[in-house]
TIVO-2410 file (N, C-alpha, C; in nm, 3 decimals):
# residues 173
REC num residu      c1      c2      c3 atome chaine
REC   1      X  -8.469   2.032   1.392     N      A
REC   1      X  -8.434   1.932   1.317    CA      A
REC   1      X  -8.336   1.857   1.452     C      A
REC   2      X  -8.324   1.743   1.517     N      A
REC   2      X  -8.237   1.698   1.639    CA      A
REC   2      X  -8.136   1.600   1.597     C      A
REC   3      X  -8.013   1.591   1.671     N      A
REC   3      X  -7.915   1.527   1.621    CA      A
REC   3      X  -7.930   1.434   1.605     C      A
REC   4      X  -8.031   1.328   1.633     N      A
REC   4      X  -8.048   1.194   1.604    CA      A
REC   4      X  -8.092   1.178   1.457     C      A
REC   5      X  -8.142   1.266   1.455     N      A
REC   5      X  -8.221   1.287   1.276    CA      A
REC   5      X  -8.120   1.365   1.169     C      A
REC   6      X  -8.029   1.418   1.206     N      A
REC   6      X  -7.931   1.488   1.117    CA      A
REC   6      X  -7.773   1.419   1.109     C      A
REC   7      X  -7.804   1.356   0.970     N      A
REC   7      X  -7.697   1.225   0.984    CA      A
REC   7      X  -7.549   1.275   0.929     C      A
REC   8      X  -7.570   1.448   0.861     N      A
REC   8      X  -7.485   1.486   0.807    CA      A
REC   8      X  -7.347   1.609   0.880     C      A
REC   9      X  -7.329   1.587   1.032     N      A
REC   9      X  -7.323   1.675   1.118    CA      A
REC   9      X  -7.208   1.573   1.208     C      A
REC  10      X  -7.063   1.595   1.132     N      A
REC  10      X  -6.951   1.475   1.187    CA      A
REC  10      X  -6.864   1.600   1.292     C      A
REC  11      X  -6.915   1.695   1.342     N      A
REC  11      X  -6.824   1.793   1.405    CA      A
REC  11      X  -6.925   1.871   1.536     C      A
REC  12      X  -6.828   1.843   1.647     N      A
REC  12      X  -6.893   1.913   1.750    CA      A
REC  12      X  -6.831   2.094   1.733     C      A
REC  13      X  -6.913   2.166   1.766     N      A
REC  13      X  -6.870   2.302   1.798    CA      A
REC  13      X  -6.852   2.336   1.901     C      A
REC  14      X  -6.713   2.374   1.924     N      A
REC  14      X  -6.642   2.476   2.015    CA      A
REC  14      X  -6.765   2.558   2.045     C      A
REC  15      X  -6.754   2.574   2.240     N      A
REC  15      X  -6.838   2.718   2.330    CA      A
REC  15      X  -6.789   2.852   2.246     C      A
REC  16      X  -6.887   2.897   2.213     N      A
REC  16      X  -6.878   3.094   2.179    CA      A
REC  16      X  -6.800   3.114   2.295     C      A
REC  17      X  -6.729   3.240   2.300     N      A
REC  17      X  -6.630   3.313   2.373    CA      A
REC  17      X  -6.671   3.317   2.493     C      A
REC  18      X  -6.858   3.366   2.477     N      A
REC  18      X  -6.953   3.402   2.623    CA      A
REC  18      X  -6.988   3.303   2.663     C      A
REC  19      X  -7.029   3.192   2.578     N      A
REC  19      X  -7.086   3.047   2.679    CA      A
REC  19      X  -6.989   2.962   2.780     C      A
REC  20      X  -7.041   2.893   2.854     N      A
REC  20      X  -6.929   2.835   2.952    CA      A
REC  20      X  -6.971   2.668   2.895     C      A
REC  21      X  -6.837   2.640   2.866     N      A
REC  21      X  -6.813   2.525   2.883    CA      A
REC  21      X  -6.854   2.443   2.960     C      A
REC  22      X  -6.899   2.311   2.856     N      A
REC  22      X  -6.939   2.158   2.971    CA      A
REC  22      X  -6.804   2.123   3.045     C      A
REC  23      X  -6.870   2.119   3.196     N      A
REC  23      X  -6.749   2.055   3.235    CA      A
REC  23      X  -6.721   1.914   3.195     C      A
REC  24      X  -6.610   1.874   3.181     N      A
REC  24      X  -6.586   1.768   3.088    CA      A
REC  24      X  -6.504   1.653   3.253     C      A
REC  25      X  -6.475   1.520   3.215     N      A
REC  25      X  -6.479   1.444   3.304    CA      A
REC  25      X  -6.351   1.451   3.425     C      A
REC  26      X  -6.277   1.545   3.350     N      A
REC  26      X  -6.167   1.546   3.463    CA      A
REC  26      X  -6.235   1.682   3.520     C      A
REC  27      X  -6.291   1.730   3.539     N      A
REC  27      X  -6.388   1.805   3.640    CA      A
REC  27      X  -6.334   1.946   3.651     C      A
REC  28      X  -6.268   2.016   3.551     N      A
REC  28      X  -6.258   2.181   3.513    CA      A
REC  28      X  -6.180   2.218   3.367     C      A
REC  29      X  -6.169   2.320   3.366     N      A
REC  29      X  -6.143   2.362   3.275    CA      A
REC  29      X  -6.009   2.298   3.194     C      A
REC  30      X  -5.933   2.305   3.117     N      A
REC  30      X  -5.801   2.237   3.042    CA      A
REC  30      X  -5.717   2.354   3.106     C      A
REC  31      X  -5.614   2.358   3.126     N      A
REC  31      X  -5.496   2.440   3.183    CA      A
REC  31      X  -5.436   2.555   3.062     C      A
REC  32      X  -5.425   2.673   3.112     N      A
REC  32      X  -5.401   2.743   2.974    CA      A
REC  32      X  -5.219   2.782   2.895     C      A
REC  33      X  -5.220   2.823   2.817     N      A
REC  33      X  -5.071   2.799   2.770    CA      A
REC  33      X  -5.005   2.846   2.822     C      A
REC  34      X  -4.917   2.835   2.872     N      A
REC  34      X  -4.791   2.986   2.974    CA      A
REC  34      X  -4.695   2.981   2.845     C      A
REC  35      X  -4.612   3.109   2.834     N      A
REC  35      X  -4.514   3.117   2.804    CA      A
REC  35      X  -4.411   3.045   2.826     C      A
REC  36      X  -4.364   3.032   2.918     N      A
REC  36      X  -4.267   2.983   3.036    CA      A
REC  36      X  -4.266   2.833   2.972     C      A
REC  37      X  -4.397   2.783   2.958     N      A
REC  37      X  -4.396   2.652   2.947    CA      A
REC  37      X  -4.360   2.590   2.813     C      A
REC  38      X  -4.336   2.722   2.712     N      A
REC  38      X  -4.329   2.680   2.550    CA      A
REC  38      X  -4.140   2.716   2.523     C      A
REC  39      X  -4.113   2.804   2.607     N      A
REC  39      X  -3.943   2.879   2.586    CA      A
REC  39      X  -3.895   2.754   2.678     C      A
REC  40      X  -3.741   2.730   2.627     N      A
REC  40      X  -3.615   2.660   2.717    CA      A
REC  40      X  -3.559   2.751   2.775     C      A
REC  41      X  -3.583   2.725   2.918     N      A
REC  41      X  -3.554   2.846   2.990    CA      A
REC  41      X  -3.386   2.849   3.018     C      A
REC  42      X  -3.348   2.691   3.010     N      A
REC  42      X  -3.200   2.683   3.021    CA      A
REC  42      X  -3.102   2.823   2.929     C      A
REC  43      X  -3.110   2.873   2.831     N      A
REC  43      X  -3.056   2.979   2.799    CA      A
REC  43      X  -3.108   3.137   2.817     C      A
REC  44      X  -3.071   3.216   2.866     N      A
REC  44      X  -3.150   3.359   2.843    CA      A
REC  44      X  -3.156   3.437   2.774     C      A
REC  45      X  -3.281   3.503   2.750     N      A
REC  45      X  -3.288   3.566   2.659    CA      A
REC  45      X  -3.219   3.630   2.538     C      A
REC  46      X  -3.071   3.691   2.655     N      A
REC  46      X  -2.951   3.763   2.561    CA      A
REC  46      X  -2.870   3.655   2.483     C      A
REC  47      X  -2.890   3.516   2.533     N      A
REC  47      X  -2.782   3.410   2.497    CA      A
REC  47      X  -2.934   3.323   2.356     C      A
REC  48      X  -3.016   3.344   2.346     N      A
REC  48      X  -3.130   3.301   2.272    CA      A
REC  48      X  -3.119   3.396   2.139     C      A
REC  49      X  -3.116   3.510   2.135     N      A
REC  49      X  -3.106   3.619   2.074    CA      A
REC  49      X  -2.967   3.612   1.984     C      A
REC  50      X  -2.860   3.626   2.018     N      A
REC  50      X  -2.712   3.592   1.991    CA      A
REC  50      X  -2.726   3.531   1.894     C      A
REC  51      X  -2.630   3.581   1.776     N      A
REC  51      X  -2.610   3.464   1.662    CA      A
REC  51      X  -2.497   3.366   1.696     C      A
REC  52      X  -2.537   3.251   1.639     N      A
REC  52      X  -2.461   3.139   1.722    CA      A
REC  52      X  -2.338   3.127   1.603     C      A
REC  53      X  -2.249   3.030   1.623     N      A
REC  53      X  -2.141   3.057   1.541    CA      A
REC  53      X  -2.194   2.985   1.406     C      A
REC  54      X  -2.116   3.076   1.309     N      A
REC  54      X  -2.146   3.016   1.150    CA      A
REC  54      X  -2.015   2.952   1.129     C      A
REC  55      X  -2.068   2.829   1.062     N      A
REC  55      X  -1.993   2.693   1.038    CA      A
REC  55      X  -1.942   2.738   0.871     C      A
REC  56      X  -2.030   2.728   0.842     N      A
REC  56      X  -2.004   2.770   0.681    CA      A
REC  56      X  -1.928   2.926   0.656     C      A
REC  57      X  -1.922   3.012   0.775     N      A
REC  57      X  -1.827   3.139   0.772    CA      A
REC  57      X  -1.672   3.081   0.757     C      A
REC  58      X  -1.663   3.013   0.851     N      A
REC  58      X  -1.520   2.989   0.832    CA      A
REC  58      X  -1.453   2.887   0.771     C      A
REC  59      X  -1.533   2.789   0.738     N      A
REC  59      X  -1.492   2.735   0.640    CA      A
REC  59      X  -1.490   2.793   0.489     C      A
REC  60      X  -1.517   2.902   0.485     N      A
REC  60      X  -1.528   2.960   0.354    CA      A
REC  60      X  -1.396   3.071   0.353     C      A
REC  61      X  -1.350   3.082   0.486     N      A
REC  61      X  -1.212   3.194   0.488    CA      A
REC  61      X  -1.087   3.080   0.493     C      A
REC  62      X  -1.119   2.927   0.498     N      A
REC  62      X  -1.012   2.853   0.523    CA      A
REC  62      X  -0.905   2.848   0.420     C      A
REC  63      X  -0.820   2.878   0.401     N      A
REC  63      X  -0.707   2.903   0.252    CA      A
REC  63      X  -0.713   2.754   0.197     C      A
REC  64      X  -0.666   2.707   0.065     N      A
REC  64      X  -0.638   2.578   0.069    CA      A
REC  64      X  -0.521   2.569   0.062     C      A
REC  65      X  -0.432   2.454   0.113     N      A
REC  65      X  -0.328   2.483   0.150    CA      A
REC  65      X  -0.219   2.394   0.010     C      A
REC  66      X  -0.110   2.451   0.018     N      A
REC  66      X   0.030   2.389   0.011    CA      A
REC  66      X  -0.023   2.428  -0.161     C      A
REC  67      X  -0.072   2.522  -0.193     N      A
REC  67      X  -0.102   2.621  -0.312    CA      A
REC  67      X   0.027   2.673  -0.371     C      A
REC  68      X   0.047   2.700  -0.478     N      A
REC  68      X   0.225   2.744  -0.496    CA      A
REC  68      X   0.200   2.923  -0.548     C      A
REC  69      X   0.232   2.948  -0.494     N      A
REC  69      X   0.261   3.140  -0.452    CA      A
REC  69      X   0.124   3.188  -0.600     C      A
REC  70      X   0.196   3.186  -0.709     N      A
REC  70      X   0.127   3.239  -0.847    CA      A
REC  70      X  -0.048   3.107  -0.869     C      A
REC  71      X  -0.020   3.030  -0.833     N      A
REC  71      X  -0.170   2.984  -0.874    CA      A
REC  71      X  -0.289   3.032  -0.789     C      A
REC  72      X  -0.409   3.067  -0.879     N      A
REC  72      X  -0.521   3.090  -0.826    CA      A
REC  72      X  -0.510   3.019  -0.674     C      A
REC  73      X  -0.551   3.127  -0.574     N      A
REC  73      X  -0.527   3.097  -0.430    CA      A
REC  73      X  -0.400   3.083  -0.355     C      A
REC  74      X  -0.298   3.087  -0.430     N      A
REC  74      X  -0.189   3.140  -0.386    CA      A
REC  74      X  -0.158   3.278  -0.332     C      A
REC  75      X  -0.060   3.338  -0.280     N      A
REC  75      X  -0.046   3.464  -0.183    CA      A
REC  75      X   0.007   3.547  -0.310     C      A
REC  76      X   0.084   3.503  -0.400     N      A
REC  76      X   0.147   3.651  -0.494    CA      A
REC  76      X   0.002   3.660  -0.585     C      A
REC  77      X  -0.076   3.545  -0.635     N      A
REC  77      X  -0.199   3.559  -0.728    CA      A
REC  77      X  -0.295   3.633  -0.624     C      A
REC  78      X  -0.378   3.639  -0.514     N      A
REC  78      X  -0.435   3.658  -0.490    CA      A
REC  78      X  -0.346   3.886  -0.408     C      A
REC  79      X  -0.263   3.884  -0.480     N      A
REC  79      X  -0.189   4.008  -0.396    CA      A
REC  79      X  -0.273   4.092  -0.486     C      A
REC  80      X  -0.216   4.017  -0.600     N      A
REC  80      X  -0.249   4.108  -0.713    CA      A
REC  80      X  -0.362   4.120  -0.736     C      A
REC  81      X  -0.459   4.022  -0.774     N      A
REC  81      X  -0.629   4.055  -0.761    CA      A
REC  81      X  -0.656   4.163  -0.661     C      A
REC  82      X  -0.563   4.176  -0.530     N      A
REC  82      X  -0.627   4.266  -0.451    CA      A
REC  82      X  -0.553   4.428  -0.493     C      A
REC  83      X  -0.445   4.426  -0.550     N      A
REC  83      X  -0.396   4.540  -0.623    CA      A
REC  83      X  -0.503   4.611  -0.751     C      A
REC  84      X  -0.568   4.459  -0.777     N      A
REC  84      X  -0.621   4.473  -0.901    CA      A
REC  84      X  -0.777   4.577  -0.856     C      A
REC  85      X  -0.797   4.515  -0.756     N      A
REC  85      X  -0.924   4.556  -0.640    CA      A
REC  85      X  -0.946   4.761  -0.617     C      A
REC  86      X  -0.794   4.738  -0.602     N      A
REC  86      X  -0.838   4.934  -0.562    CA      A
REC  86      X  -0.771   5.005  -0.721     C      A
REC  87      X  -0.813   4.957  -0.826     N      A
REC  87      X  -0.855   5.071  -0.924    CA      A
REC  87      X  -0.977   5.078  -0.962     C      A
REC  88      X  -1.038   5.162  -0.937     N      A
REC  88      X  -1.162   5.188  -0.980    CA      A
REC  88      X  -1.190   5.270  -1.102     C      A
REC  89      X  -1.340   5.238  -1.165     N      A
REC  89      X  -1.358   5.308  -1.298    CA      A
REC  89      X  -1.404   5.470  -1.267     C      A
REC  90      X  -1.274   5.528  -1.362     N      A
REC  90      X  -1.355   5.655  -1.349    CA      A
REC  90      X  -1.531   5.733  -1.331     C      A
REC  91      X  -1.616   5.697  -1.403     N      A
REC  91      X  -1.709   5.723  -1.432    CA      A
REC  91      X  -1.820   5.604  -1.343     C      A
REC  92      X  -1.779   5.501  -1.265     N      A
REC  92      X  -1.855   5.419  -1.241    CA      A
REC  92      X  -1.782   5.405  -1.090     C      A
REC  93      X  -1.857   5.396  -0.951     N      A
REC  93      X  -1.792   5.347  -0.799    CA      A
REC  93      X  -1.757   5.230  -0.766     C      A
REC  94      X  -1.722   5.189  -0.908     N      A
REC  94      X  -1.702   5.065  -0.907    CA      A
REC  94      X  -1.501   5.006  -0.931     C      A
REC  95      X  -1.480   4.918  -0.877     N      A
REC  95      X  -1.360   4.870  -0.929    CA      A
REC  95      X  -1.320   4.746  -1.044     C      A
REC  96      X  -1.245   4.806  -1.108     N      A
REC  96      X  -1.236   4.707  -1.211    CA      A
REC  96      X  -1.260   4.554  -1.250     C      A
REC  97      X  -1.214   4.524  -1.146     N      A
REC  97      X  -1.226   4.354  -1.092    CA      A
REC  97      X  -1.363   4.280  -1.098     C      A
REC  98      X  -1.440   4.342  -1.005     N      A
REC  98      X  -1.599   4.347  -1.004    CA      A
REC  98      X  -1.661   4.409  -1.097     C      A
REC  99      X  -1.658   4.519  -1.191     N      A
REC  99      X  -1.666   4.512  -1.314    CA      A
REC  99      X  -1.632   4.431  -1.451     C      A
REC 100      X  -1.557   4.358  -1.414     N      A
REC 100      X  -1.551   4.286  -1.473    CA      A
REC 100      X  -1.517   4.283  -1.597     C      A
REC 101      X  -1.391   4.397  -1.613     N      A
REC 101      X  -1.292   4.416  -1.695    CA      A
REC 101      X  -1.184   4.314  -1.728     C      A
REC 102      X  -1.100   4.241  -1.568     N      A
REC 102      X  -1.021   4.155  -1.628    CA      A
REC 102      X  -1.067   3.999  -1.629     C      A
REC 103      X  -1.017   3.985  -1.702     N      A
REC 103      X  -1.069   3.860  -1.746    CA      A
REC 103      X  -0.996   3.780  -1.742     C      A
REC 104      X  -0.857   3.815  -1.729     N      A
REC 104      X  -0.761   3.640  -1.636    CA      A
REC 104      X  -0.639   3.743  -1.579     C      A
REC 105      X  -0.556   3.655  -1.507     N      A
REC 105      X  -0.440   3.689  -1.459    CA      A
REC 105      X  -0.331   3.541  -1.387     C      A
REC 106      X  -0.260   3.585  -1.480     N      A
REC 106      X  -0.151   3.459  -1.511    CA      A
REC 106      X  -0.064   3.490  -1.449     C      A
REC 107      X   0.015   3.387  -1.317     N      A
REC 107      X   0.162   3.431  -1.279    CA      A
REC 107      X   0.222   3.305  -1.327     C      A
REC 108      X   0.352   3.348  -1.372     N      A
REC 108      X   0.433   3.214  -1.426    CA      A
REC 108      X   0.543   3.167  -1.297     C      A
REC 109      X   0.649   3.086  -1.368     N      A
REC 109      X   0.692   3.031  -1.194    CA      A
REC 109      X   0.814   3.117  -1.200     C      A
REC 110      X   0.835   3.283  -1.306     N      A
REC 110      X   0.945   3.317  -1.281    CA      A
REC 110      X   0.890   3.471  -1.201     C      A
REC 111      X   0.741   3.474  -1.166     N      A
REC 111      X   0.698   3.549  -1.115    CA      A
REC 111      X   0.632   3.679  -1.158     C      A
REC 112      X   0.637   3.662  -1.347     N      A
REC 112      X   0.608   3.746  -1.415    CA      A
REC 112      X   0.424   3.761  -1.415     C      A
REC 113      X   0.354   3.868  -1.410     N      A
REC 113      X   0.204   3.899  -1.441    CA      A
REC 113      X   0.160   3.917  -1.550     C      A
REC 114      X   0.079   3.836  -1.594     N      A
REC 114      X   0.007   3.860  -1.732    CA      A
REC 114      X  -0.105   3.903  -1.681     C      A
REC 115      X  -0.179   4.009  -1.710     N      A
REC 115      X  -0.312   4.053  -1.744    CA      A
REC 115      X  -0.382   4.057  -1.869     C      A
REC 116      X  -0.483   3.975  -1.862     N      A
REC 116      X  -0.557   4.020  -1.983    CA      A
REC 116      X  -0.712   4.099  -1.947     C      A
REC 117      X  -0.749   4.180  -1.980     N      A
REC 117      X  -0.855   4.299  -1.977    CA      A
REC 117      X  -0.924   4.354  -2.076     C      A
REC 118      X  -1.016   4.416  -2.101     N      A
REC 118      X  -1.126   4.447  -2.148    CA      A
REC 118      X  -1.138   4.622  -2.113     C      A
REC 119      X  -1.164   4.668  -2.175     N      A
REC 119      X  -1.272   4.792  -2.144    CA      A
REC 119      X  -1.444   4.811  -2.186     C      A
REC 120      X  -1.513   4.915  -2.100     N      A
REC 120      X  -1.636   4.887  -2.142    CA      A
REC 120      X  -1.684   4.903  -2.272     C      A
REC 121      X  -1.595   5.005  -2.393     N      A
REC 121      X  -1.648   4.974  -2.500    CA      A
REC 121      X  -1.469   5.065  -2.564     C      A
REC 122      X  -1.438   5.037  -2.699     N      A
REC 122      X  -1.349   5.075  -2.742    CA      A
REC 122      X  -1.315   5.230  -2.714     C      A
REC 123      X  -1.433   5.295  -2.754     N      A
REC 123      X  -1.400   5.436  -2.667    CA      A
REC 123      X  -1.445   5.469  -2.588     C      A
REC 124      X  -1.403   5.409  -2.465     N      A
REC 124      X  -1.379   5.451  -2.338    CA      A
REC 124      X  -1.285   5.600  -2.286     C      A
REC 125      X  -1.330   5.689  -2.218     N      A
REC 125      X  -1.174   5.805  -2.195    CA      A
REC 125      X  -1.088   5.794  -2.122     C      A
REC 126      X  -1.107   5.641  -2.094     N      A
REC 126      X  -0.928   5.615  -2.031    CA      A
REC 126      X  -0.885   5.455  -2.070     C      A
REC 127      X  -0.946   5.431  -2.206     N      A
REC 127      X  -0.832   5.401  -2.280    CA      A
REC 127      X  -0.681   5.368  -2.319     C      A
REC 128      X  -0.658   5.486  -2.310     N      A
REC 128      X  -0.494   5.517  -2.321    CA      A
REC 128      X  -0.413   5.504  -2.190     C      A
REC 129      X  -0.530   5.531  -2.127     N      A
REC 129      X  -0.459   5.547  -1.962    CA      A
REC 129      X  -0.456   5.383  -1.834     C      A
REC 130      X  -0.609   5.329  -1.849     N      A
REC 130      X  -0.603   5.221  -1.774    CA      A
REC 130      X  -0.537   5.095  -1.785     C      A
REC 131      X  -0.474   5.064  -1.894     N      A
REC 131      X  -0.407   4.927  -1.900    CA      A
REC 131      X  -0.264   5.015  -1.837     C      A
REC 132      X  -0.201   5.066  -1.908     N      A
REC 132      X  -0.092   5.119  -1.807    CA      A
REC 132      X  -0.124   5.156  -1.683     C      A
REC 133      X  -0.261   5.179  -1.597     N      A
REC 133      X  -0.217   5.195  -1.442    CA      A
REC 133      X  -0.264   5.032  -1.415     C      A
REC 134      X  -0.322   4.980  -1.477     N      A
REC 134      X  -0.325   4.845  -1.452    CA      A
REC 134      X  -0.155   4.745  -1.405     C      A
REC 135      X  -0.093   4.779  -1.525     N      A
REC 135      X   0.008   4.714  -1.537    CA      A
REC 135      X   0.097   4.786  -1.418     C      A
REC 136      X   0.108   4.897  -1.416     N      A
REC 136      X   0.163   4.990  -1.275    CA      A
REC 136      X   0.163   4.901  -1.168     C      A
REC 137      X   0.041   4.865  -1.171     N      A
REC 137      X  -0.034   4.827  -0.994    CA      A
REC 137      X  -0.020   4.709  -0.978     C      A
REC 138      X  -0.017   4.622  -1.110     N      A
REC 138      X   0.036   4.450  -1.087    CA      A
REC 138      X   0.188   4.463  -1.038     C      A
REC 139      X   0.239   4.572  -1.131     N      A
REC 139      X   0.395   4.482  -1.133    CA      A
REC 139      X   0.468   4.574  -0.999     C      A
REC 140      X   0.362   4.671  -0.911     N      A
REC 140      X   0.420   4.697  -0.791    CA      A
REC 140      X   0.398   4.632  -0.684     C      A
REC 141      X   0.326   4.509  -0.697     N      A
REC 141      X   0.306   4.422  -0.569    CA      A
REC 141      X   0.430   4.373  -0.536     C      A
REC 142      X   0.460   4.320  -0.466     N      A
REC 142      X   0.610   4.293  -0.389    CA      A
REC 142      X   0.601   4.083  -0.438     C      A
REC 143      X   0.706   4.079  -0.526     N      A
REC 143      X   0.691   3.930  -0.526    CA      A
REC 143      X   0.725   3.942  -0.674     C      A
REC 144      X   0.675   4.048  -0.741     N      A
REC 144      X   0.619   4.070  -0.862    CA      A
REC 144      X   0.742   4.118  -0.916     C      A
REC 145      X   0.814   4.004  -1.049     N      A
REC 145      X   0.930   4.063  -1.156    CA      A
REC 145      X   0.857   4.163  -1.240     C      A
REC 146      X   0.793   4.115  -1.310     N      A
REC 146      X   0.765   4.215  -1.404    CA      A
REC 146      X   0.588   4.180  -1.448     C      A
REC 147      X   0.523   4.239  -1.483     N      A
REC 147      X   0.392   4.244  -1.537    CA      A
REC 147      X   0.364   4.297  -1.666     C      A
REC 148      X   0.262   4.278  -1.745     N      A
REC 148      X   0.198   4.239  -1.892    CA      A
REC 148      X   0.056   4.268  -1.876     C      A
REC 149      X  -0.005   4.382  -1.981     N      A
REC 149      X  -0.135   4.361  -1.967    CA      A
REC 149      X  -0.165   4.346  -2.164     C      A
REC 150      X  -0.251   4.319  -2.154     N      A
REC 150      X  -0.301   4.183  -2.284    CA      A
REC 150      X  -0.463   4.305  -2.260     C      A
REC 151      X  -0.459   4.377  -2.386     N      A
REC 151      X  -0.583   4.436  -2.391    CA      A
REC 151      X  -0.696   4.384  -2.499     C      A
REC 152      X  -0.770   4.293  -2.513     N      A
REC 152      X  -0.898   4.211  -2.543    CA      A
REC 152      X  -1.016   4.302  -2.596     C      A
REC 153      X  -1.080   4.245  -2.716     N      A
REC 153      X  -1.219   4.301  -2.730    CA      A
REC 153      X  -1.312   4.218  -2.792     C      A
REC 154      X  -1.235   4.132  -2.734     N      A
REC 154      X  -1.321   3.970  -2.797    CA      A
REC 154      X  -1.330   3.859  -2.671     C      A
REC 155      X  -1.432   3.823  -2.586     N      A
REC 155      X  -1.560   3.879  -2.594    CA      A
REC 155      X  -1.560   4.027  -2.565     C      A
REC 156      X  -1.665   4.056  -2.623     N      A
REC 156      X  -1.691   4.199  -2.590    CA      A
REC 156      X  -1.727   4.222  -2.369     C      A
REC 157      X  -1.721   4.327  -2.323     N      A
REC 157      X  -1.760   4.316  -2.229    CA      A
REC 157      X  -1.897   4.352  -2.236     C      A
REC 158      X  -1.952   4.296  -2.136     N      A
REC 158      X  -2.124   4.346  -2.123    CA      A
REC 158      X  -2.145   4.343  -1.942     C      A
REC 159      X  -2.256   4.403  -1.885     N      A
REC 159      X  -2.294   4.412  -1.771    CA      A
REC 159      X  -2.325   4.258  -1.679     C      A
REC 160      X  -2.321   4.142  -1.812     N      A
REC 160      X  -2.327   3.971  -1.698    CA      A
REC 160      X  -2.162   3.958  -1.638     C      A
REC 161      X  -2.082   4.066  -1.707     N      A
REC 161      X  -1.960   4.024  -1.623    CA      A
REC 161      X  -1.931   4.049  -1.516     C      A
REC 162      X  -2.010   4.134  -1.422     N      A
REC 162      X  -2.007   4.218  -1.346    CA      A
REC 162      X  -2.034   4.106  -1.192     C      A
REC 163      X  -1.964   4.107  -1.067     N      A
REC 163      X  -1.996   4.033  -0.958    CA      A
REC 163      X  -2.122   4.063  -0.930     C      A
REC 164      X  -2.209   3.993  -0.855     N      A
REC 164      X  -2.341   4.059  -0.773    CA      A
REC 164      X  -2.282   4.190  -0.627     C      A
REC 165      X  -2.139   4.162  -0.611     N      A
REC 165      X  -2.133   4.292  -0.530    CA      A
REC 165      X  -2.128   4.445  -0.603     C      A
REC 166      X  -2.086   4.405  -0.713     N      A
REC 166      X  -2.110   4.529  -0.854    CA      A
REC 166      X  -2.204   4.543  -0.879     C      A
REC 167      X  -2.277   4.505  -0.892     N      A
REC 167      X  -2.451   4.485  -0.951    CA      A
REC 167      X  -2.548   4.563  -0.810     C      A
REC 168      X  -2.464   4.511  -0.701     N      A
REC 168      X  -2.520   4.548  -0.530    CA      A
REC 168      X  -2.509   4.691  -0.549     C      A
REC 169      X  -2.375   4.737  -0.590     N      A
REC 169      X  -2.349   4.881  -0.569    CA      A
REC 169      X  -2.411   4.987  -0.637     C      A
REC 170      X  -2.429   4.941  -0.786     N      A
REC 170      X  -2.502   5.022  -0.880    CA      A
REC 170      X  -2.644   4.985  -0.924     C      A
REC 171      X  -2.705   4.883  -0.794     N      A
REC 171      X  -2.839   4.908  -0.759    CA      A
REC 171      X  -2.945   4.810  -0.884     C      A
REC 172      X  -2.827   4.730  -0.950     N      A
REC 172      X  -2.890   4.668  -1.043    CA      A
REC 172      X  -2.944   4.526  -0.962     C      A
REC 173      X  -2.907   4.521  -0.860     N      A
REC 173      X  -2.964   4.368  -0.799    CA      A
REC 173      X  -3.107   4.396  -0.722     C      A
***
């Protein structure tokens, strides 16, 4: 069957690797692609592989301006949170804040701190000692006048209260 009688041919096949391509009107083979042509040579390979400045990181690290010390984001509030993050559950290698046992931290105008927290279960082995340790740790933060812990059971604690960092640490992510 010749090409003239074959009406369903809409393509021209590329030559096989061993075939010699017919010379085109320019008189030769097309130029081969080169790596130098594709790579921007203004930067060295080391410069292209280095991490560029992360603008989001700077944005996330910026602290709010004009925040009272006891308000979320304030110096005293954040110092209390940092102190609570130093207390670890004795059975799980995660701090009680990331574990989700701290439901709330309030700092009033007189620098008194109220921590609302729970435990994983009412029968937790540290049920008698953990609230006292939280109270002592919060009261030991410079600038805190007094600290009080409210132990609550409602809402009950569940794994959904943990931060992503805690889940990652425990292999739950």
